[in-house]
Structures are given as C-alpha cells and as structure tokens.
All heavy atoms as an XYZ file, in Angstrom:
928
protein
N       2.467     21.313      2.608
C       2.306     20.440      3.726
C       2.183     19.055      3.257
O       1.403     18.732      2.337
C       1.151     20.824      4.598
C       0.963     19.997      5.819
C      -0.239     20.447      6.683
O      -0.939     21.402      6.273
N      -0.529     19.752      7.732
N       2.953     18.053      3.811
C       2.972     16.741      3.431
C       1.620     16.151      3.816
O       1.092     16.287      4.922
C       4.085     15.959      4.074
N       1.112     15.378      2.866
C      -0.268     14.701      3.182
C      -0.388     13.501      2.303
O       0.036     13.406      1.213
C      -1.323     15.746      2.763
C      -2.723     15.430      3.150
C      -3.567     16.668      3.090
N      -5.000     16.331      3.276
C      -5.870     16.281      2.292
N      -5.508     16.562      1.073
N      -7.153     15.975      2.516
N      -1.020     12.491      2.922
C      -1.325     11.219      2.247
C      -2.821     10.932      2.424
O      -3.313     10.985      3.575
C      -0.483     10.112      2.846
C       1.054     10.182      2.664
C       1.679      9.169      3.664
C       1.449      9.926      1.249
N      -3.444     10.643      1.365
C      -4.924     10.317      1.374
C      -5.139      9.054      0.650
O      -4.991      8.947     -0.572
C      -5.720     11.432      0.818
C      -7.229     11.075      0.907
C      -5.499     12.764      1.571
N      -5.463      7.999      1.410
C      -5.769      6.671      0.773
C      -7.262      6.471      0.563
O      -8.040      7.045      1.349
C      -5.210      5.570      1.710
C      -3.711      5.636      1.996
C      -3.465      6.347      3.315
O      -4.253      7.157      3.833
O      -2.281      6.312      3.774
N      -7.624      5.783     -0.516
C      -8.927      5.490     -0.782
C      -9.066      4.179     -1.637
O      -8.103      3.667     -2.062
C      -9.585      6.663     -1.568
O      -8.951      6.850     -2.804
N     -10.307      3.700     -1.775
C     -10.498      2.602     -2.641
C     -10.847      1.314     -1.894
O     -11.139      0.253     -2.558
N     -10.724      1.335     -0.610
C     -10.985      0.018      0.123
C     -12.420     -0.284      0.116
O     -13.235      0.502     -0.326
N     -12.768     -1.456      0.703
C     -14.142     -1.832      0.782
C     -14.327     -3.302      1.224
O     -13.336     -3.952      1.616
N     -15.514     -3.798      1.047
C     -15.827     -5.188      1.356
C     -15.883     -5.969      0.039
O     -16.618     -5.620     -0.895
C     -17.175     -5.296      2.050
C     -17.695     -6.668      2.305
C     -16.778     -7.471      3.210
C     -19.108     -6.576      2.930
N     -15.218     -7.110     -0.034
C     -15.137     -7.886     -1.273
C     -15.088     -9.347     -0.824
O     -14.555     -9.675      0.205
C     -13.990     -7.457     -2.162
C     -12.622     -7.824     -1.418
C     -14.062     -8.126     -3.512
N     -15.644    -10.182     -1.727
C     -15.589    -11.620     -1.511
C     -14.256    -12.193     -1.873
O     -13.513    -11.593     -2.748
C     -16.671    -12.365     -2.309
C     -18.065    -12.093     -1.804
C     -19.117    -13.004     -2.449
O     -18.947    -13.293     -3.630
N     -20.173    -13.289     -1.758
N     -13.814    -13.250     -1.260
C     -12.608    -13.938     -1.650
C     -12.539    -14.205     -3.141
O     -13.555    -14.592     -3.709
C     -12.446    -15.257     -0.844
N     -11.411    -13.916     -3.735
C     -11.288    -14.094     -5.137
C     -11.570    -12.847     -5.912
O     -11.203    -12.708     -7.118
N     -12.075    -11.799     -5.253
C     -12.401    -10.530     -5.894
C     -11.209     -9.626     -5.916
O     -10.080     -9.975     -5.616
N     -11.466     -8.378     -6.510
C     -10.396     -7.411     -6.744
C     -10.736     -6.018     -6.226
O     -11.941     -5.654     -6.138
C     -10.167     -7.308     -8.227
O      -9.685     -8.481     -8.790
N      -9.738     -5.287     -5.923
C      -9.886     -3.950     -5.530
C      -8.692     -3.088     -6.003
O      -7.566     -3.696     -6.065
C      -9.997     -3.730     -3.989
C     -11.328     -4.063     -3.276
C     -11.116     -4.016     -1.782
C     -12.420     -3.177     -3.732
N      -8.883     -1.835     -6.284
C      -7.764     -1.032     -6.561
C      -7.696      0.149     -5.569
O      -8.656      0.951     -5.455
C      -7.891     -0.363     -7.982
O      -7.891     -1.395     -8.925
C      -6.727      0.493     -8.295
N      -6.641      0.247     -4.857
C      -6.415      1.318     -3.922
C      -5.669      2.476     -4.517
O      -4.804      2.299     -5.354
C      -5.632      0.838     -2.643
C      -6.187     -0.434     -1.962
C      -5.306     -0.772     -0.786
C      -7.643     -0.297     -1.623
N      -5.948      3.682     -4.096
C      -5.327      4.877     -4.617
C      -4.778      5.644     -3.374
O      -5.299      5.690     -2.335
C      -6.294      5.756     -5.376
O      -6.804      5.091     -6.446
N      -3.660      6.295     -3.652
C      -3.054      7.165     -2.610
C      -2.708      8.468     -3.288
O      -1.837      8.545     -4.205
C      -1.772      6.461     -2.073
S      -0.864      7.510     -0.916
N      -3.249      9.556     -2.766
C      -2.969     10.850     -3.251
C      -1.906     11.455     -2.359
O      -2.084     11.507     -1.128
C      -4.207     11.747     -3.239
C      -3.974     13.169     -3.714
C      -5.272     14.009     -3.669
O      -6.317     13.447     -3.403
O      -5.153     15.234     -3.888
N      -0.795     11.885     -2.900
C       0.235     12.443     -2.100
C       0.475     13.887     -2.431
O       0.143     14.413     -3.494
C       1.578     11.685     -2.326
O       2.100     12.093     -3.586
C       1.413     10.185     -2.350
N       0.932     14.682     -1.410
C       1.290     16.025     -1.573
C       2.498     16.277     -0.743
O       2.628     15.730      0.351
C       0.160     16.975     -1.289
O      -0.264     16.848      0.049
N       3.332     17.076     -1.254
C       4.631     17.306     -0.487
C       5.857     16.711     -1.212
O       5.748     15.578     -1.689
N       6.927     17.404     -1.326
C       8.080     16.886     -2.054
C       8.678     15.694     -1.507
O       9.357     14.927     -2.200
C       9.072     18.120     -2.156
O       9.535     18.413     -0.831
N       8.494     15.459     -0.203
C       9.143     14.304      0.410
C       8.613     12.989     -0.285
O       9.288     12.033     -0.390
C       8.841     14.270      1.922
C       7.403     14.181      2.234
C       9.639     13.061      2.566
N       7.347     13.013     -0.693
C       6.781     11.769     -1.317
C       7.068     11.714     -2.778
O       7.320     10.633     -3.326
C       5.259     11.757     -1.067
C       4.916     11.794      0.401
C       4.044     12.781      0.864
C       5.394     10.805      1.296
C       3.744     12.829      2.251
C       5.021     10.817      2.613
C       4.246     11.834      3.142
N       7.042     12.862     -3.465
C       7.264     12.834     -4.928
C       8.689     12.484     -5.222
O       9.017     12.117     -6.398
C       6.907     14.190     -5.564
O       7.740     15.215     -4.999
N       9.651     12.573     -4.333
C      11.064     12.253     -4.560
C      11.475     11.048     -3.870
O      12.723     10.885     -3.626
C      11.828     13.478     -4.213
O      11.705     13.712     -2.775
N      10.569     10.107     -3.482
C      10.959      8.965     -2.663
C      10.322      7.675     -3.259
O       9.272      7.774     -3.929
C      10.547      9.145     -1.278
N      10.949      6.607     -2.959
C      10.257      5.316     -3.249
C       9.039      5.257     -2.261
O       9.066      5.671     -1.133
C      11.243      4.166     -2.907
N       7.981      4.737     -2.790
C       6.714      4.659     -2.004
C       6.265      3.191     -1.874
O       6.626      2.337     -2.704
C       5.580      5.469     -2.715
C       5.858      6.955     -2.736
S       5.851      7.674     -1.130
C       4.124      7.567     -0.744
N       5.385      3.002     -0.946
C       4.895      1.662     -0.737
C       3.524      1.676     -0.124
O       2.989      2.629      0.355
N       2.947      0.417     -0.158
C       1.693      0.162      0.553
C       1.927     -0.776      1.681
O       2.571     -1.715      1.550
C       0.639     -0.487     -0.457
C       0.025      0.510     -1.410
C       0.481      0.829     -2.694
C      -1.119      1.292     -1.107
N      -0.386      1.744     -3.191
C      -1.354      2.117     -2.269
C      -1.970      1.465      0.016
C      -2.397      3.039     -2.337
C      -3.050      2.379     -0.083
C      -3.265      3.130     -1.294
N       1.399     -0.338      2.816
C       1.489     -1.071      4.080
C       0.040     -1.524      4.429
O      -0.883     -0.985      3.962
C       2.024     -0.198      5.188
C       3.434      0.451      4.992
C       3.601      1.503      4.118
C       4.538     -0.054      5.676
C       4.855      2.020      3.942
C       5.754      0.539      5.568
C       5.940      1.551      4.708
O       7.175      2.112      4.556
N       0.034     -2.506      5.345
C      -1.254     -2.957      5.870
C      -1.120     -3.281      7.382
O      -0.058     -3.706      7.815
C      -1.838     -4.051      5.136
C      -1.109     -5.376      5.219
C      -1.776     -6.407      4.280
N      -1.032     -7.706      4.296
C      -1.319     -8.723      3.449
N      -2.199     -8.586      2.461
N      -0.644     -9.809      3.594
N      -2.175     -3.112      8.069
C      -2.195     -3.505      9.461
C      -3.524     -4.158      9.757
O      -4.603     -3.624      9.631
C      -2.029     -2.331     10.388
C      -1.862     -2.689     11.819
C      -1.363     -1.569     12.697
O      -1.387     -0.406     12.329
N      -0.824     -1.890     13.880
N      -3.442     -5.483     10.103
C      -4.542     -6.276     10.545
C      -4.785     -6.140     11.998
O      -3.822     -5.849     12.741
C      -4.397     -7.710     10.094
N      -5.992     -6.338     12.498
C      -6.191     -6.202     13.959
C      -5.289     -7.054     14.763
O      -5.095     -8.270     14.518
C      -7.670     -6.677     14.069
C      -8.286     -6.369     12.753
C      -7.218     -6.659     11.783
N      -4.656     -6.494     15.782
C      -3.765     -7.207     16.668
C      -2.451     -7.482     16.088
O      -1.566     -8.112     16.792
N      -2.162     -7.075     14.880
C      -0.750     -7.412     14.191
C      -0.097     -6.109     13.978
O      -0.619     -4.998     13.916
C      -1.019     -8.159     12.951
C      -1.638     -9.561     13.129
C      -1.798    -10.237     11.743
C      -0.954    -10.446     14.047
N       1.197     -6.217     13.765
C       2.034     -5.152     13.370
C       1.812     -4.628     11.895
O       1.462     -5.447     11.094
C       3.540     -5.401     13.629
C       3.944     -5.533     15.039
C       5.449     -5.669     15.186
O       6.179     -6.134     14.294
N       5.941     -5.255     16.329
N       1.997     -3.323     11.675
C       1.900     -2.883     10.356
C       3.037     -3.457      9.544
O       4.169     -3.612     10.019
C       2.009     -1.358     10.314
C       1.528     -0.684      9.116
C       1.361      0.774      9.325
N       0.357      1.008     10.345
C      -0.192      2.258     10.652
N       0.276      3.324     10.027
N      -1.125      2.375     11.555
N       2.749     -3.873      8.273
C       3.752     -4.473      7.516
C       3.706     -3.923      6.019
O       2.665     -3.422      5.554
C       3.530     -5.983      7.299
C       2.255     -6.445      6.725
C       2.097     -7.972      6.678
O       2.845     -8.673      7.286
O       1.176     -8.390      5.908
N       4.907     -3.918      5.352
C       5.000     -3.433      4.025
C       4.616     -4.580      3.116
O       5.135     -5.685      3.264
C       6.411     -2.963      3.743
C       6.657     -2.472      2.296
C       5.884     -1.217      1.980
C       8.143     -2.168      2.123
N       3.690     -4.305      2.152
C       3.334     -5.348      1.225
C       3.856     -5.174     -0.215
O       4.042     -6.108     -0.919
C       1.775     -5.516      1.126
C       1.167     -5.959      2.448
C       1.104     -4.226      0.734
N       4.150     -3.895     -0.566
C       4.678     -3.591     -1.961
C       5.346     -2.273     -1.880
O       4.915     -1.334     -1.153
C       3.512     -3.631     -2.917
N       6.322     -2.126     -2.727
C       7.035     -0.839     -2.894
C       7.366     -0.563     -4.347
O       7.504     -1.538     -5.144
C       8.218     -0.686     -1.985
C       9.473     -1.274     -2.558
N       9.738     -2.638     -2.569
C      10.593     -0.672     -3.041
C      10.949     -2.827     -3.127
N      11.409     -1.672     -3.418
N       7.597      0.729     -4.699
C       7.915      1.106     -6.011
C       8.869      2.200     -5.888
O       8.710      3.217     -5.250
C       6.696      1.476     -6.878
C       7.063      1.815     -8.339
C       5.902      2.603     -6.229
C       5.896      1.859     -9.291
N      10.043      1.990     -6.608
C      11.096      3.035     -6.610
C      10.693      4.169     -7.612
O       9.773      3.994     -8.425
C      12.404      2.382     -6.976
C      12.937      1.450     -5.872
O      12.733      1.844     -4.686
O      13.534      0.435     -6.261
N      11.488      5.184     -7.607
C      11.295      6.286     -8.558
C      11.476      5.877    -10.029
O      10.805      6.419    -10.934
C      12.213      7.502     -8.257
C      11.851      8.319     -7.067
C      13.016      9.235     -6.673
C      10.580      9.065     -7.283
N      12.294      4.834    -10.219
C      12.490      4.365    -11.628
C      11.492      3.319    -12.014
O      11.510      2.784    -13.120
C      13.904      3.749    -11.721
C      14.161      2.526    -10.925
O      13.207      2.113    -10.235
O      15.249      2.027    -10.943
N      10.482      3.059    -11.147
C       9.426      2.128    -11.492
C       9.680      0.714    -11.075
O       8.777     -0.152    -11.245
N      10.885      0.342    -10.595
C      11.154     -1.005    -10.159
C      10.290     -1.265     -8.882
O      10.080     -0.369     -8.059
C      12.624     -1.254     -9.932
O      13.119     -0.325     -8.964
N       9.901     -2.547     -8.777
C       8.950     -2.873     -7.690
C       9.421     -4.023     -6.869
O      10.251     -4.783     -7.292
C       7.498     -3.191     -8.245
O       7.607     -4.267     -9.234
C       6.924     -2.006     -9.009
N       8.783     -4.144     -5.712
C       9.021     -5.325     -4.857
C       7.759     -5.626     -4.088
O       6.944     -4.821     -3.931
N       7.648     -6.970     -3.730
C       6.398     -7.424     -3.067
C       6.766     -8.366     -1.914
O       7.721     -9.091     -1.969
C       5.579     -8.107     -4.052
C       5.072     -7.215     -5.170
C       5.841     -7.165     -6.377
C       3.905     -6.454     -5.085
C       5.410     -6.345     -7.384
C       3.518     -5.679     -6.076
C       4.242     -5.545     -7.279
O       3.821     -4.708     -8.277
N       5.945     -8.365     -0.932
C       5.868     -9.349      0.111
C       5.537    -10.689     -0.583
O       4.704    -10.717     -1.435
C       4.952     -8.976      1.262
C       4.855     -9.971      2.396
C       4.052     -9.403      3.515
N       4.875     -8.326      4.137
C       5.836     -8.476      5.099
N       6.136     -9.621      5.433
N       6.455     -7.413      5.524
N       6.158    -11.802     -0.068
C       5.893    -13.073     -0.748
C       4.416    -13.432     -0.836
O       4.007    -13.979     -1.777
C       6.664    -14.182     -0.100
C       8.132    -14.163     -0.310
O       8.568    -13.474     -1.296
O       8.920    -14.853      0.363
N       3.675    -13.074      0.306
C       2.298    -13.531      0.352
C       1.407    -12.770     -0.679
O       0.223    -13.241     -0.884
C       1.784    -13.213      1.742
O       1.881    -11.885      2.061
N       1.889    -11.745     -1.345
C       1.017    -11.027     -2.259
C       1.611    -11.050     -3.687
O       0.960    -10.592     -4.624
C       0.800     -9.573     -1.893
C       0.280     -9.427     -0.448
C       2.116     -8.696     -2.109
N       2.790    -11.679     -3.816
C       3.367    -11.790     -5.191
C       2.441    -12.465     -6.129
O       1.896    -13.520     -5.824
C       4.724    -12.500     -5.106
C       5.831    -11.698     -4.595
C       7.162    -12.517     -4.560
C       8.304    -11.616     -4.054
N       9.542    -12.437     -3.957
N       2.301    -11.927     -7.354
C       1.464    -12.533     -8.322
C      -0.036    -12.090     -8.237
O      -0.812    -12.412     -9.083
N      -0.336    -11.505     -7.151
C      -1.752    -11.079     -6.899
C      -1.895     -9.566     -6.834
O      -2.913     -8.960     -7.277
C      -2.288    -11.674     -5.595
C      -2.287    -13.172     -5.556
C      -2.965    -13.745     -4.324
N      -2.435    -13.302     -3.141
C      -3.070    -12.647     -2.180
N      -4.286    -12.250     -2.343
N      -2.443    -12.312     -1.044
N      -0.878     -8.822     -6.279
C      -0.892     -7.418     -6.084
C       0.046     -6.758     -7.092
O       1.157     -7.299     -7.391
C      -0.528     -7.008     -4.704
C      -1.509     -7.343     -3.632
C      -2.580     -8.163     -3.901
C      -1.372     -6.796     -2.300
C      -3.493     -8.440     -2.829
C      -2.259     -7.166     -1.324
C      -3.307     -7.970     -1.606
N      -0.346     -5.532     -7.595
C       0.568     -4.807     -8.472
C       0.501     -3.345     -8.032
O      -0.565     -2.713     -7.960
C       0.129     -4.845     -9.896
O       0.011     -6.237    -10.365
C       1.013     -4.071    -10.791
N       1.732     -2.803     -7.703
C       1.884     -1.437     -7.369
C       2.311     -0.584     -8.539
O       3.095     -1.056     -9.369
C       2.868     -1.336     -6.170
C       2.828      0.120     -5.609
C       4.264     -1.711     -6.601
C       3.681      0.241     -4.328
N       1.769      0.603     -8.603
C       2.150      1.508     -9.685
C       2.156      2.963     -9.153
O       1.601      3.159     -8.053
C       1.260      1.333    -10.910
O      -0.037      1.679    -10.561
N       2.684      3.860     -9.913
C       2.670      5.243     -9.493
C       2.574      6.171    -10.727
O       3.079      5.707    -11.806
C       3.890      5.597     -8.625
C       5.227      5.640     -9.327
C       6.372      5.724     -8.375
N       6.397      7.041     -7.617
C       7.157      7.244     -6.580
N       7.993      6.330     -6.139
N       7.187      8.492     -5.988
N       2.003      7.273    -10.554
C       1.908      8.312    -11.607
C       2.568      9.548    -11.025
O       1.903     10.191    -10.196
C       0.457      8.547    -12.010
C       0.328      9.511    -13.160
O       1.225     10.403    -13.350
O      -0.663      9.358    -13.905
N       3.816      9.719    -11.328
C       4.566     10.899    -10.672
C       3.957     12.180    -11.110
O       4.012     13.115    -10.316
C       6.037     10.773    -11.091
C       6.719      9.563    -10.443
O       6.360      9.094     -9.400
N       7.676      9.004    -11.156
N       3.421     12.309    -12.268
C       2.895     13.624    -12.758
C       1.638     13.967    -11.923
O       1.346     15.128    -11.681
C       2.461     13.536    -14.181
N       0.923     12.901    -11.446
C      -0.285     13.172    -10.687
C      -0.118     12.994     -9.238
O      -1.119     13.085     -8.415
C      -1.429     12.223    -11.210
C      -1.910     12.478    -12.543
C      -3.017     11.496    -12.976
C      -3.457     11.736    -14.420
N      -4.619     10.842    -14.793
N       1.137     12.653     -8.802
C       1.490     12.383     -7.411
C       0.499     11.343     -6.799
O      -0.014     11.492     -5.682
C       1.312     13.760     -6.609
C       2.342     14.766     -7.004
O       3.480     14.413     -7.226
N       1.969     15.984     -7.051
N       0.313     10.232     -7.543
C      -0.552      9.173     -7.125
C       0.242      7.838     -7.072
O       1.088      7.628     -7.869
C      -1.742      9.010     -8.071
C      -2.658     10.248     -8.150
S      -3.607     10.437     -6.671
C      -4.658      9.003     -6.665
N      -0.168      6.984     -6.146
C       0.351      5.663     -5.988
C      -0.842      4.740     -5.938
O      -1.797      5.002     -5.244
C       1.206      5.528     -4.772
C       1.880      4.093     -4.693
C       2.374      6.519     -4.701
N      -0.748      3.631     -6.615
C      -1.916      2.708     -6.710
C      -1.514      1.310     -6.301
O      -0.335      0.957     -6.401
C      -2.423      2.666     -8.200
C      -2.826      3.971     -8.749
C      -1.864      4.610     -9.570
C      -4.034      4.555     -8.480
C      -2.242      5.859    -10.114
C      -4.350      5.797     -8.996
C      -3.425      6.458     -9.862
O      -3.736      7.651    -10.366
N      -2.502      0.523     -5.885
C      -2.287     -0.876     -5.540
C      -3.478     -1.693     -6.107
O      -4.564     -1.585     -5.653
C      -2.154     -1.145     -4.111
C      -1.780     -2.577     -3.710
C      -0.365     -2.861     -4.117
C      -1.945     -2.812     -2.241
N      -3.170     -2.387     -7.190
C      -4.185     -3.297     -7.817
C      -4.096     -4.594     -7.046
O      -3.026     -5.301     -7.016
C      -3.959     -3.494     -9.258
C      -4.786     -4.575     -9.906
C      -6.301     -4.064    -10.002
O      -6.611     -2.903    -10.341
N      -7.210     -4.967     -9.658
N      -5.202     -5.012     -6.484
C      -5.253     -6.275     -5.678
C      -6.205     -7.248     -6.290
O      -7.444     -6.960     -6.431
C      -5.673     -5.986     -4.211
C      -4.768     -4.927     -3.587
S      -5.186     -4.754     -1.804
C      -6.849     -4.178     -1.834
N      -5.703     -8.403     -6.741
C      -6.519     -9.438     -7.384
C      -6.493    -10.667     -6.527
O      -5.639    -10.851     -5.736
C      -6.036     -9.675     -8.796
C      -6.061     -8.525     -9.723
O      -6.984     -7.741     -9.641
N      -5.123     -8.395    -10.624
N      -7.529    -11.564     -6.818
C      -7.580    -12.790     -6.067
C      -7.393    -12.623     -4.573
O      -6.554    -13.263     -3.967
C      -6.480    -13.815     -6.625
C      -6.638    -15.158     -6.145
O      -7.785    -15.574     -5.843
N      -5.642    -15.962     -6.220
N      -8.178    -11.721     -4.107
C      -8.064    -11.414     -2.654
C      -8.437    -12.581     -1.777
O      -9.317    -13.408     -2.141
C      -8.954    -10.167     -2.306
C      -8.262     -8.845     -2.756
C      -9.346     -7.748     -2.868
C      -7.235     -8.431     -1.687
N      -7.777    -12.613     -0.604
C      -7.984    -13.679      0.415
C      -8.440    -13.132      1.678
O      -8.096    -11.958      1.974
C      -6.651    -14.497      0.630
C      -6.081    -15.031     -0.678
C      -4.695    -15.564     -0.389
N      -4.106    -16.118     -1.584
C      -2.800    -16.502     -1.699
N      -2.036    -16.309     -0.666
N      -2.304    -16.983     -2.861
N      -9.127    -13.860      2.520
C      -9.537    -13.322      3.893
C      -8.312    -12.773      4.643
O      -8.502    -11.858      5.404
C     -10.167    -14.572      4.502
C     -10.731    -15.350      3.413
C      -9.704    -15.157      2.320
N      -7.200    -13.403      4.493
C      -5.976    -12.917      5.224
C      -5.422    -11.602      4.767
O      -4.536    -11.042      5.343
C      -4.888    -14.004      5.220
C      -4.518    -14.515      3.799
C      -5.147    -15.739      3.436
O      -6.439    -15.933      3.727
O      -4.531    -16.549      2.822
N      -5.995    -11.059      3.602
C      -5.646     -9.744      3.227
C      -6.415     -8.679      3.901
O      -6.116     -7.464      3.720
C      -5.872     -9.599      1.673
C      -5.018    -10.507      0.840
O      -3.799    -10.631      1.191
O      -5.497    -11.113     -0.108
N      -7.340     -9.112      4.700
C      -8.145     -8.081      5.415
C      -7.278     -7.220      6.374
O      -6.520     -7.791      7.199
C      -9.222     -8.828      6.319
O     -10.172     -9.475      5.442
C      -9.960     -7.852      7.219
N      -7.355     -5.929      6.187
C      -6.474     -5.039      7.000
C      -6.871     -3.595      6.638
O      -7.600     -3.357      5.608
C      -5.059     -5.304      6.672
N      -6.299     -2.655      7.329
C      -6.300     -1.238      6.928
C      -5.023     -1.031      6.120
O      -3.965     -1.386      6.624
C      -6.398     -0.266      8.105
C      -6.395      1.102      7.594
C      -7.702     -0.560      8.873
N      -5.160     -0.457      4.976
C      -4.056     -0.270      4.051
C      -3.637      1.212      4.028
O      -4.481      2.123      3.959
C      -4.379     -0.688      2.648
C      -4.358     -2.225      2.503
C      -5.399     -3.014      3.093
C      -3.382     -2.839      1.740
C      -5.412     -4.360      2.941
C      -3.386     -4.238      1.655
C      -4.350     -4.989      2.285
O      -4.340     -6.381      2.148
N      -2.314      1.439      4.135
C      -1.724      2.736      4.130
C      -0.661      2.845      3.091
O       0.008      1.930      2.797
C      -1.089      3.025      5.448
C      -1.955      2.872      6.689
C      -2.175      1.607      7.281
C      -2.618      3.946      7.309
C      -2.916      1.411      8.408
C      -3.391      3.768      8.412
C      -3.569      2.585      8.970
O      -4.325      2.417     10.123
N      -0.449      4.094      2.590
C       0.713      4.289      1.705
C       1.696      5.205      2.447
O       1.313      6.007      3.391
C       0.372      4.917      0.363
S      -0.362      6.538      0.495
N       2.960      5.100      2.118
C       4.011      5.951      2.725
C       5.302      5.663      2.039
O       5.424      4.804      1.197
C       4.173      5.657      4.308
C       4.492      6.923      5.057
O       5.273      7.698      4.604
N       3.830      7.032      6.176
N       6.318      6.436      2.469
C       7.675      6.238      1.938
C       8.046      4.775      2.344
O       7.679      4.226      3.365
C       8.644      7.197      2.528
C      10.110      6.864      2.188
C       8.336      8.635      2.175
N       8.765      4.080      1.399
C       9.124      2.712      1.588
C      10.445      2.362      0.928
O      11.008      3.155      0.145
C       8.015      1.854      1.023
N      10.957      1.195      1.259
C      12.230      0.749      0.615
C      12.291     -0.740      0.832
O      11.596     -1.333      1.641
N      13.142     -1.438      0.055
C      13.160     -2.902      0.101
C      13.595     -3.459      1.444
O      13.299     -4.553      1.834
C      14.004     -3.477     -0.975
C      15.422     -2.938     -1.039
C      16.165     -3.539     -2.265
C      17.579     -2.973     -2.426
N      18.187     -3.464     -3.616
N      14.325     -2.649      2.238
C      14.659     -3.125      3.596
C      13.517     -3.078      4.633
O      13.578     -3.639      5.675
C      15.817     -2.328      4.194
O      15.415     -0.965      4.359
C      17.053     -2.352      3.251
N      12.442     -2.392      4.297
C      11.327     -2.245      5.120
C      10.449     -3.486      5.298
O       9.594     -3.526      6.200
C      10.436     -1.091      4.615
C      11.029      0.275      4.717
C      12.406      0.558      4.819
C      10.191      1.440      4.663
C      12.893      1.805      4.777
C      10.689      2.723      4.703
C      12.035      2.875      4.788
O      12.572      4.170      4.837
N      10.623     -4.495      4.470
C       9.893     -5.689      4.564
C      10.130     -6.447      5.847
O       9.294     -7.237      6.327
C      10.139     -6.630      3.381
C       9.514     -6.057      2.115
C      10.364     -5.377      1.217
C       8.218     -6.125      1.767
C       9.883     -4.870      0.019
C       7.675     -5.629      0.565
C       8.555     -4.995     -0.270
O       8.070     -4.420     -1.415
N      11.267     -6.199      6.450
C      11.633     -6.781      7.774
C      10.850     -6.241      8.871
O      10.943     -6.756     10.027
C      13.191     -6.645      8.004
O      13.443     -5.230      8.221
N      10.159     -5.136      8.659
C       9.462     -4.481      9.696
C      10.197     -3.291     10.353
O       9.699     -2.669     11.278
N      11.417     -3.043      9.913
C      12.206     -2.029     10.455
C      11.934     -0.713      9.684
O      12.533     -0.456      8.632
C      13.640     -2.343     10.396
O      13.913     -3.660     11.021
C      14.502     -1.253     11.109
N      10.983      0.020     10.194
C      10.621      1.347      9.617
C       9.963      2.202     10.630
O       9.422      1.708     11.630
C       9.755      1.216      8.341
C       8.471      0.477      8.552
C       7.398      1.132      9.149
C       8.344     -0.914      8.280
C       6.117      0.427      9.310
C       7.134     -1.565      8.495
C       6.036     -0.868      9.003
N      10.016      3.469     10.452
C       9.354      4.423     11.306
C       8.959      5.606     10.473
O       9.738      6.164      9.656
C      10.288      4.930     12.449
C       9.627      6.032     13.200
C       8.628      5.805     14.140
C       9.945      7.365     12.914
C       8.011      6.811     14.896
C       9.378      8.392     13.688
C       8.414      8.163     14.589
O       7.811      9.172     15.301
N       7.670      5.957     10.586
C       7.140      7.162      9.913
C       6.437      8.057     10.971
O       5.523      7.508     11.680
C       6.231      6.795      8.784
C       6.863      6.085      7.685
N       7.970      6.539      6.997
C       6.625      4.852      7.172
C       8.352      5.585      6.082
N       7.565      4.556      6.194
N       6.727      9.276     11.065
C       6.083     10.091     12.048
C       4.673     10.400     11.600
O       3.780     10.691     12.394
C       6.887     11.445     12.210
N       4.470     10.404     10.336
C       3.149     10.814      9.744
C       2.631      9.635      8.962
O       3.287      8.992      8.162
C       3.197     12.039      8.849
C       2.041     12.274      8.099
C       0.903     12.798      8.630
C       1.924     12.026      6.706
C      -0.289     13.040      7.917
C       0.847     12.217      5.976
C      -0.308     12.694      6.560
O      -1.451     12.951      5.816
N       1.303      9.332      9.192
C       0.523      8.368      8.406
C      -0.824      8.980      7.977
O      -1.376      9.822      8.713
C       0.213      7.159      9.247
C       1.419      6.314      9.513
C       2.236      6.364     10.648
C       1.947      5.203      8.698
N       3.238      5.425     10.554
C       3.037      4.773      9.380
C       1.560      4.688      7.469
C       3.818      3.651      8.878
C       2.348      3.592      7.031
C       3.450      3.151      7.722
N      -1.298      8.528      6.848
C      -2.646      8.992      6.428
C      -3.629      8.210      7.256
O      -3.320      7.479      8.151
N      -4.957      8.363      6.907
C      -5.969      7.772      7.711
C      -6.120      6.265      7.313
O      -6.794      5.441      7.995
C      -7.301      8.459      7.498
C      -8.147      8.051      6.223
C      -7.498      8.569      4.925
O      -6.572      9.369      4.966
N      -8.031      8.129      3.785
N      -5.569      5.903      6.147
C      -5.685      4.466      5.694
C      -7.024      4.210      5.007
O      -8.037      5.004      5.155
N      -7.175      3.065      4.410
C      -8.434      2.633      3.786
C      -8.586      1.181      4.153
O      -7.721      0.370      3.926
C      -8.443      2.904      2.300
O      -9.731      2.599      1.759
C      -7.416      2.100      1.521
N      -9.763      0.827      4.719
C     -10.012     -0.555      5.156
C     -10.385     -1.472      3.999
O     -11.220     -1.118      3.192
C     -11.108     -0.398      6.159
C     -11.872      0.806      5.744
C     -10.813      1.776      5.142
N      -9.797     -2.654      4.061
C     -10.178     -3.712      3.159
C     -10.635     -4.945      3.943
O      -9.989     -5.331      4.806
C      -8.989     -4.098      2.272
C      -9.286     -5.335      1.413
C      -8.536     -2.948      1.372
N     -11.817     -5.436      3.567
C     -12.364     -6.602      4.220
C     -12.665     -7.626      3.170
O     -13.451     -7.340      2.242
C     -13.672     -6.243      5.076
O     -13.307     -5.262      6.014
C     -14.168     -7.512      5.768
N     -12.107     -8.800      3.365
C     -12.295     -9.892      2.355
C     -13.069    -10.981      3.076
O     -12.573    -11.601      4.042
C     -10.982    -10.393      1.866
C     -11.238    -11.433      0.746
C     -10.143     -9.297      1.276
N     -14.219    -11.275      2.583
C     -15.073    -12.383      3.199
C     -14.795    -13.655      2.561
O     -14.552    -13.720      1.315
C     -16.511    -11.996      3.150
O     -16.972    -11.844      1.815
N     -14.917    -14.704      3.316
C     -14.624    -16.069      2.759
C     -15.798    -16.598      1.954
O     -16.893    -16.089      2.040
C     -14.392    -17.014      3.929
C-alpha cells in the first residue's frame, strides 16, 4: 500500500536549520522523481524542490542556495535540508511525486501524507 510519512518539522528561529524526512512505501514512489511541497495558511500548495531518480535536482527560486533535497533509494527515504530559514518558509511540508513542470502549480495527487509543520519565528 502506498504511503508517505513526513517528519522533522518544528519551531525554529530565523536563520536556523531543520532537516525533514519522508518515509515512502509503495513502488510508485521508489520508481519516480520525488519532491517536497509546502502549503502556507491561505495559500496554494507549491513545489519547493524535486529530485529525479538519477539524483538531479531542481529548486524554487526562493529556496535556491538554502534548501537541499536528497534521497536514499535503498531506504525509500527522501530528505530536505533547510538552512538559513526565513519566516516566509513557515508552512506545512509534504513529500510526493514531483517533476520540473510542477513548479508552475500544475499538479494533482490523489494521496498526500499528513505533512510536517515548520514554523520560523522572526
């Protein structure tokens, strides 16, 4: 059964760091490009970073140079290292299948995990 479990969020001061983890199960995730999305209150969910099966990555401009996505295919894990966090990074973060065209906001997933909340205080 396909499953996504995100963890690692929390409360951090501006300039701080967090590492998010996503445990995946199900072949649909192990054979796909994956990404981290976020949704702030009142805003649409957006893709912030993605990683292809070959390890190539992409990032939303607002997080370039601060966030790093990685994956461990053997462990079925996807990670997001977030450095120099800003208050505008406050959101619930989710992982899911992703692709470079998804940064435009054109995506649909029937299933989402519970997400992990990140709060960055000024």
